[in-house]
C-alpha positions as CSV (number, residue, x, y, z in Angstrom):
1,M,108.2,83.2,130.2
2,S,107.7,82.8,126.2
3,D,108.4,85.9,123.9
4,V,106.1,84.3,121.2
5,D,103.2,86.5,120.4
6,N,100.3,83.8,120.0
7,E,98.6,86.3,117.8
8,R,101.1,87.7,115.5
9,F,100.0,85.6,112.3
10,H,96.3,86.0,111.4
11,L,94.6,83.9,108.9
12,I,91.1,84.6,107.4
13,L,88.8,82.8,105.1
14,T,86.2,84.9,103.3
15,A,83.4,84.0,100.7
16,G,81.1,86.1,99.1
17,G,82.8,89.1,101.0
18,R,81.8,87.7,104.4
19,A,84.3,86.4,106.9
20,M,83.7,82.6,107.4
21,M,86.6,81.7,109.5
22,H,89.8,83.0,111.1
23,G,92.8,82.1,113.4
24,W,95.9,83.1,115.0
25,W,99.2,81.7,115.5
26,G,102.4,82.6,117.2
27,K,104.8,81.1,114.8
28,Q,105.2,81.6,111.0
29,P,105.9,78.0,110.0
30,T,102.6,77.0,111.8
31,A,100.6,79.8,110.2
32,E,102.0,78.9,106.7
33,H,101.1,75.4,107.2
34,Q,97.6,76.3,108.1
35,Y,97.4,78.6,105.0
36,L,98.1,75.9,102.6
37,S,95.7,73.4,104.6
38,W,92.9,76.2,104.3
39,I,93.5,76.3,100.6
40,G,93.3,72.4,100.1
41,S,90.2,72.3,102.4
42,W,88.2,75.5,101.6
43,G,89.5,76.7,98.3
44,S,86.9,74.9,96.4
45,I,84.2,77.1,98.0
46,D,82.7,79.5,95.6
47,G,84.3,83.0,96.1
48,A,86.7,81.8,98.6
49,R,89.6,84.0,99.5
50,I,92.2,83.1,102.1
51,V,94.5,85.7,103.4
52,L,97.6,85.4,105.7
53,T,98.8,88.5,107.4
54,E,101.5,89.4,110.0
55,R,100.7,91.7,112.9
56,A,103.3,94.9,113.0
57,D,103.4,97.9,115.0
58,E,101.9,99.8,111.9
59,G,99.1,97.3,111.5
60,E,98.9,94.1,109.5
61,R,100.9,93.2,106.4
62,V,99.9,90.6,103.7
63,L,102.2,87.5,103.6
64,A,100.1,85.6,101.3
65,R,96.9,85.5,99.6
66,W,94.9,82.8,97.6
67,P,94.0,83.1,94.9
68,E,96.9,85.4,94.2
69,S,94.9,87.8,92.0
70,S,92.4,88.4,95.0
């Protein structure tokens, strides 16, 4: 049995204040790869914001956000 939490890392894309897409991954390298991929694929959408979080006992903590000033 695996001890990987398949919903530990959460990635969300918003535009215009609305959630457009999201995904969950169990491994940080995979989530980070997807984060960079989403920036390349969806970063040109007007008002796009991409946030990578990690789920923890006390909630979610932000690991990365694009653009950084968002």
